[in-house]
C-alpha positions, -999 to +999 in steps of 0.1 A: +000+000+000+012+037-009+025+057+022+004+086+027+016+113+003+044+095-012+047+095-049+043+059-061+070+058-085+067+022-090+032+027-107+048+043-137+050+020-167+057+022-204+028+006-223+020-004-260-009+007-273-035-011-297-018+000-329+016-010-316+028+025-308+042+033-271+035+058-246+043+065-210+017+062-179+024+076-144+003+091-115-007+125-120+013+153-101+002+191-093+029+199-116+004+187-143-020+213-141-009+232-174-007+199-191-042+190-180-057+224-191-040+220-226-057+185-230-089+198-219-090+226-243-079+203-273-112+181-266-142+186-286-171+202-272-188+166-271-162+150-257-159+175-228-200+171-225-198+133-222-170+134-194-185+160-173-222+161-186-220+197-196-197+219-216-168+240-201-146+258-221-120+258-196-112+241-161-113+263-131-082+269-109-101+247-084-109+221-108-071+217-117-062+214-082-088+187-074-080+168-105-040+172-099-035+168-062-042+134-051-032+113-020-025+081-042-047+061-019-083+073-018-077+094-046-056+084-074-051+097-109-031+083-140-021+103-171-006+085-202+016+108-222+030+107-255+061+131-254+051+161-232+013+157-243-013+139-221-034+117-243-053+102-216-065+106-180-080+079-158-092+085-121-107+069-091-121+084-059-131+064-031-166+063-018-181+062+016-181+025+013-143+021+016-143-010-003-158+010-035-145+037-057-162+058-085-138+055-121-138+081-147-117+083-181-112+108-207-092+101-240-078+125-264-101+128-295-068+123-317-059+092-299-092+073-296-092+038-307-058+030-295-069+012-264-057+039-239-091+038-219-086+000-212-049+004-205-062+031-176-088+009-164-061-022-158-036+001-140-064+019-120-078-015-107-043-028-097-035+005-077-072+003-064-066-034-053-030-026-036-051+003-016-080-023-003-105-012-028-126-042-042-154-025-065-154+000-091-185+021-101-190+046-129-220+074-140-219+074-178-245+090-202-264+065-225-247+080-258-211+074-243-212+041-259-172+039-262-167+043-225-195+016-216-177-007-240-146-002-223-159-015-191-183-043-209-152-057-225-128-055-201-137-093-189-155-083-154-191-090-143-206-057-150-237-045-135-256-017-152-290+000-144-306+035-156-310+062-127-322+095-139-307+093-175-275+080-166-260+047-170-249+035-136-221+007-139-207-014-108-182-044-111-161-062-087-121-058-098-107-086-084-088-104-114-109-132-129-099-157-158-119-138-181-104-105-174-068-122-177-077-136-209-091-103-224-057-084-208-036-112-223-054-110-257-050-072-257-015-075-250-006-100-278-024-078-303-006-046-294+031-063-291+027-083-322+015-049-338+043-031-328+068-059-340+053-062-373+058-022-376+097-030-372+098-061-394+074-048-422+086-011-425+080+007-458+107+033-454+141+029-435+167+055-428+202+044-422+217+071-397+253+071-397+256+057-433+290+060-441+313+058-477+341+041-460+341+006-465+345-016-433+324+006-412+291-005-396+272+023-413+285+014-447+278-022-445+243-017-429+231+006-456+247-017-482+229-047-471+197-030-470+199-018-507+216-052-518+191-073-501+163-057-525+144-040-498+110-031-513+105+002-497+122+034-500+157+037-483+173+070-469+207+077-460+214+103-432+250+115-428+255+154-422+290+150-438+282+135-469+263+146-501+258+114-518+260+076-507+256+047-527+243+065-554+217+086-535+213+118-520+225+118-482+203+139-455+220+159-430+192+145-406+163+125-403+140+156-402+152+161-437+139+131-449+110+139-471+086+114-456+078+100-424+105+070-414+088+037-399+124+023-392+156+044-382+189+023-380+213+040-362+249+032-365+267+065-345+291+067-320+274+059-286+279+097-273+258+110-303+228+084-299+208+104-275+209+135-299+198+112-327+170+095-309+157+132-302+158+137-339+138+105-344+114+114-318+107+149-335+105+135-371+079+110-358+097+078-363+080+046-355+108+024-345+145+022-337+174-005-344+204+009-324+234-011-338+256+011-315+274-006-287+291+006-256+262+007-230+275-026-213+307-013-198+295-003-162+262+007-146+266+044-160+262+027-194+232+007-180+217+041-168+221+057-202+205+027-219+174+028-197+173+065-203+173+059-241+147+034-240+123+055-219+128+084-241+121+066-273+089+046-258+078+081-245+076+093-280+061+060-293+092+042-306+103+007-300+140-002-296+160-030-310+193-031-294+214-015-285+245-034-300+219-053-322+230-073-348+202-061-371+167-072-384+160-097-412+127-104-431+127-125-463+089-117-471+092-111-506+070-085-501+093-069-480+131-081-483+143-063-455+183-072-445+190-042-421+220-064-403+254-072-406+248-103-426+263-099-462+232-115-481+195-118-475+191-153-461+173-181-480+135-180-478+124-204-453+098-210-424+118-206-394+123-173-374+150-168-350+157-147-320+192-141-304+204-114-279+240-107-281+254-101-318+279-128-312+254-155-306+232-139-335+263-146-359+265-184-347+227-188-354+229-170-386+259-192-398+245-222-388+214-220-407+230-208-437+257-238-437+229-263-433+210-247-462+181-239-437+159-209-449+146-184-425+114-162-422+124-134-400+156-130-378+158-107-348+189-097-331+180-079-298+216-071-284+211-060-252+175-066-252+171-033-235+132-031-250+122-055-274+127-090-260+119-127-268+084-123-258+076-096-280+091-117-311+069-146-299+037-125-298+045-115-336+054-150-348+022-165-331+002-150-360+029-149-385+016-173-415+052-171-430+065-186-397+063-223-390+090-231-362+108-205-335+143-207-322+156-185-296+189-182-279+186-167-243+213-153-222+191-139-199+151-143-192+136-108-179+103-120-174+098-156-175+064-156-163+050-137-194+076-161-216+059-192-200+021-181-209+033-166-243+056-196-252+030-222-240+003-207-263+027-206-293+040-240-287+004-252-291+007-246-329+043-238-337+073-258-322+096-235-299+132-244-293+151-223-268+189-226-261+202-214-227+230-221-205+224-239-173+234-205-154+209-186-171+190-163-145+218-170-120+242-144-138+238-114-162+254-111-191+270-075-200+242-049-208+212-070-197+192-052-170+169-079-153+166-095-120+186-127-110+170-159-097+171-177-064+147-206-074+153-240-067+178-258-092+158-270-121+130-244-115+136-226-150+138-260-171+106-272-152+088-239-165+101-245-200+088-282-202+054-271-185+053-247-216+061-271-240+096-256-251+120-280-265+153-267-243+188-273-255+222-259-247+241-250-277+230-232-309+240-262-330+216-286-310+189-255-317+196-259-353+195-297-353+158-296-340+152-267-362+161-284-395+135-313-387+108-291-377+112-269-403+112-297-433+095-325-416+057-333-404+054-337-365+055-375-356+025-386-343+036-412-318+070-424-306+075-454-327+107-454-351+119-473-377+159-478-377+176-485-411+211-493-412+239-513-440+256-524-406+243-545-379+265-530-352+255-495-359+220-503-364+217-521-326+238-491-313+212-465-330+181-487-318+197-486-280+198-447-288+161-445-296+153-463-265+173-439-242+157-410-258+125-421-246+112-435-279+102-471-291+118-491-319+091-500-342+112-519-368+148-524-371+164-535-401+203-534-397+213-557-428+204-538-457+228-546-486+239-513-503+267-525-520+251-543-549+252-507-570+230-476-570+204-489-595+197-520-573+206-505-537+188-474-540+151-490-551+157-515-523+161-490-497+135-470-508+112-498-507+121-508-472+117-473-460+082-468-475+070-500-465+079-492-430+064-460-431+029-472-444+031-492-409+008-473-384+031-484-355+059-465-373+058-427-367+093-417-378+124-432-396+161-427-390+185-440-416+221-442-408+247-459-429+284-466-435+299-457-471+288-481-496+305-488-533+284-470-561+266-451-536+265-416-531+250-402-496+234-375-521+215-399-541+203-418-509+193-386-493+172-378-527+153-412-523+147-407-487+132-374-490+108-386-515+098-412-492+093-389-465+073-367-487+050-398-498+043-411-466+038-376-447+062-388-417+093-375-410+124-392-419+161-380-410+196-395-420+231-397-406+260-409-431+288-419-410+323-429-419+326-402-448+362-393-446+364-368-471+348-332-457+335-324-491+311-355-494+300-352-454+262-341-456+252-319-424+219-299-429+191-297-451+198-317-483+172-317-509+166-330-546+163-306-573+129-318-576+107-347-569+107-358-606+145-361-604+144-379-572+118-405-586+137-409-622+170-413-599+196-403-625+230-408-621+249-384-594+284-373-601+306-386-572+317-356-550+291-334-560+279-308-536+244-312-522+219-294-538+202-269-516+167-264-527+145-233-517+108-236-503+084-256-525+062-231-545+084-199-535+114-205-556+121-195-593+099-213-615+070-209-594+041-193-613+035-161-604+001-150-585-024-135-606-055-116-605-067-088-580-059-096-542-037-124-553-006-109-534-025-105-502-036-142-505+001-154-509+011-134-481-018-147-456-012-184-468+011-204-443+044-212-459+048-249-468+077-269-451+111-265-466+119-295-488+146-316-481+162-345-456+175-335-424+212-350-423+233-352-392+271-359-388+266-384-363+236-405-351+239-394-315+231-356-327+203-372-347+185-391-323+189-363-300+169-340-321+146-363-334+138-374-295+131-335-287+108-335-318+090-368-305+084-355-266+071-320-283+048-337-303+035-357-275+030-327-253+013-309-280-011-338-283-014-342-247-046-330-226-033-302-205-065-300-184-081-267-177-079-237-150-100-244-122-100-226-092-107-249-061-143-246-040-142-230-004-116-204-011-120-169+006-094-145-010-106-115+011-101-137+045-068-145+033-060-106+026-071-097+058-048-119+076-019-111+056-024-074+060-021-077+097+012-096+093+024-074+070+019-042+093+049-060+116+071-065+084+099-040+082+124-034+053+134-066+037+128-090+066+105-116+068+081-123+095+070-159+103+035-163+109+023-178+144+004-213+145-028-193+148-022-173+117-011-202+097-044-222+103-064-189+097-046-185+061-044-221+054-082-223+062-091-194+039-081-213+012-099-247+023-065-262+039-068-279+071-039-281+094-036-309+121-043-296+155-015-292+177-008-275+212+027-263+227+034-265+263+055-255+291+049-283+316+037-320+316+007-309+331-003-284+303+008-315+279-016-339+293-046-309+294-035-304+257-040-343+251-071-344+266-086-313+246-072-330+213-079-364+220-059-394+228-036-410+212-015-383+203+022-374+190+051-359+207+072-334+188+101-310+196+097-277+181+132-278+164+125-274+126+151-301+118+146-327+141+108-325+146+106-351+115+133-371+128+121-404+145+151-419+143+169-388+162+142-392+190+127-357+176+089-372+174+073-401+193+041-414+181+009-430+196+008-421+230-023-435+247-024-419+280-012-392+303+013-417+322+028-424+288+029-389+277+049-378+306+074-404+306+082-398+269+085-361+276+114-373+301+128-394+276+129-370+249+143-342+267+171-366+278+176-378+241+180-344+225+199-328+252+231-333+230+214-312+202+202-284+226+170-274+244+137-271+226+103-265+232+076-292+227+042-298+214+015-325+211-004-331+180-032-352+173-025-387+153-031-384+116-040-418+097-007-435+083+002-427+050+029-414+026+048-386+037+050-359+013+065-320+013+049-292-005+067-257-010+060-223-024+084-197-028+083-160-044+113-157-066+124-123-077+128-132-115+103-160-120+073-151-094+058-180-076+072-212-080+056-243-063+078-277-055+067-313-048+085-341-036+081-371-011+093-362+024+127-376+037+167-373+034+167-392+005+147-368-014+165-340-002+199-351-007+191-364-045+173-333-052+143-352-063+120-325-065+095-311-092+087-277-099+060-258-116+051-221-120+014-211-113-011-206-127-013-243-128-040-265-151-053-295-139-026-314-166+002-294-149-007-303-112-012-340-125+024-339-140+039-321-109+029-349-083+040-377-110+075-358-118+094-369-086+113-402-091+099-416-058+064-406-068+058-443-079+055-448-038+022-431-043+007-453-067+009-490-048+044-495-046+058-529-036+021-543-028+014-512-007-024-497-013-020-467-036-023-431-017-051-407-024-033-390-055-067-366-063-064-352-025-028-343-030-036-326-066-065-308-046-039-297-021-015-286-049-038-263-066-049-245-033-015-237-027-009-227-064-037-206-063-028-189-029+007-182-040-003-170-073-027-146-054-005-134-026+032-125-039+036-114-002+039-148+008+076-153+005+077-190+018+054-213+023+063-249+036+039-279+044+058-306+057+051-333+064+018-342+043+009-374+053-012-390+024-035-420+033-056-441+011-085-418+015-075-382+023-044-364+036-034-343+069-012-316+069+009-321+102+030-289+101+033-256+084+058-228+081+048-196+063+071-164+063+058-131+048+076-100+036+070-068+014+066-082-021+086-069-049+062-061-081+062-090-102+077-092-135+041-102-150+010-089-133-027-081-142-018-048-157+002-045-190+034-027-186+070-030-207+096-045-187+125-020-176 
């Protein structure tokens, strides 16, 4: 909650508007009085009437004072600015009912339809919830249909009635599944549009263009021109009159038309001035190739200032230190990058951060003959991120698969939900190191993670992402998904002309979690090309017709009279005819000129069928997309270009070839697991019954009053029971005592038999060390056991004790949840015991969790087999565990102030479960990287 009179700077945010432009949102301040007056006088008479129910040419001093002086608690107002101008104002005023506030908006006539009102509503609702307000109301004139629509389409349950000619609206502002879905859909459309502006510009200005070869400015301008960019190109350099055969402009303001994309390649000390010029000239997007922002804290501060300035004037920023942007769409042909040539057209889109890794990705794709649709090098990723790229690629018909290399992830929760949505329709491959999130690369201003080891990988698996460690592994998978249909199961046919090699590959299939549906390891390929090729093709085609075979791998040793290229052509034809993936590894080839690594294609299907002789030593033929290369009939008729643009690109023709069977199997295994994930029922997002969020908030508010600075406060047993009870979680009753007589009284109250436990958090679960005694039936036994436990624990120290009701016997489990600075809420599940902790046999997931996520979480630990009738024991009540997980996940998602929640042990019986102990720590929550209001990452 905001302190009295304190300006809530953390409410400030850069936002993306519906049309892809950007703006800045912040709380209003008294210094805004003149800007508010200027905003008001620019409004039409009708807009003023709809806002104030009367016309007033100007606002009085008293009105300006009331509108701009707020306390940020009972009275809150936000402005959205573009440059120095206010383009929207939203406010709420708390009513006599402290849980309700009246809300109102005023959006500039010149910025109607850009989603300003919906963004203001999201941020006002978030601020109101923080200040304890739960309900908004509004008075709207019936003819103000735009404002009524803002409320109606926000996803809240809006109640309305007429009163004295005014529409009275009211609605609860707690986030709902529907309101969250509405926010995410709006965010998706806006961010996708902002990326489309960058990747499909109609005009490009290269600022810092040079006539000196070897400079970045020279290369960027040359590559844009030589790539065949279909729009208009302008060179900007105040010291040159002519560059590359065109007139050079002294500044971007002299360019005779609005510039969609400015490519900045000037020394970093000149970048700020160039950004100011671009802002004045109305440039829509910036690509900053200039480096020099990653050296120290001062550089990061300049980088942040650059981005905020650009966003405040409606511009997205790619970079700094960006390698560039590429779009191979024939209608665009943009190569605003350091790559010398426009890449081959394909259906794979790539994202990287640092320029060095971008070079690795580009070079690997080119070497393999793998076409791309678009390439984004974010450099320091100060603004445009992988999340923005995925938003665009989700709807991009030219993208069939996505590859991303991450050195850091600034907003994992947002990445998780976007990637999960994208992966349901397009393969997503992510390369990241094992220390991603633990330390930051130069120039990356994001939080680091303190989550358990494996939590980030678990989040990626939960999202359906194929995670790898290197660019080569990324490209191994990419060349399969970009050229082959997805397998519909895990059955693999293995072919080889070596019995030993075939068996090794078959073992590799199993180790990757697939099944060997057919093994033919005795192929005779030394019979000459005219005999061997038809025999091989017949065997592979026959296997692919088998319903139990979902993919095939062919791995061969060199054979006399048979070239790898000829084999690849035939295998490509088999794959296309069957509609199933086929991959190959041609091993044992010593001549590097004859080795095949990448996507190898026949010149045409007819050539593959005719099987003409192939010259030994010939280079593999790289063929563009079917229907997209030379020889494709041109589209004809009105609207043909639009139809071609909207149609999804076909798979790139070719056979994925690998230098080793191991690399081939690792890539195929990842694709099979992804395909199975995609066909898997992921369940639905359901809120459990019996949850009282307001009661939980009341309990936590009382605890937070005791929290100071960054310290954590441990909840008392009564507070734990109350908080858990608000989410329908029962805590097995217990009672602390100071004497044996008090222990007997507590046991009488709880009911015999009871358990006796030490209060030490480590020993209280250790039966072997004397920290707990079970099934104590009477007072005499309890007194005796207390004495024995005091004596047994004396070497460890002196601790308090408690008695607790006995729970039905069952399997002991542990359920934890934390608030991570980077990832937000993380839920962990494991079976209780030293072995689980020592072997790190934990499963992790990031809320919100679907029913499918919860089921996967419970079954993920290796020891989870003990829950399903292990070694003749009766199965545990898994449904009860899943219900408990859903309640904990919802609690952690709703309350970021819960820094740690540890339920240990949880005894799961054959019917029901008992939570024996709970520890909950509360702190001052950081603002999450992904929340119920749209805001661009700093």
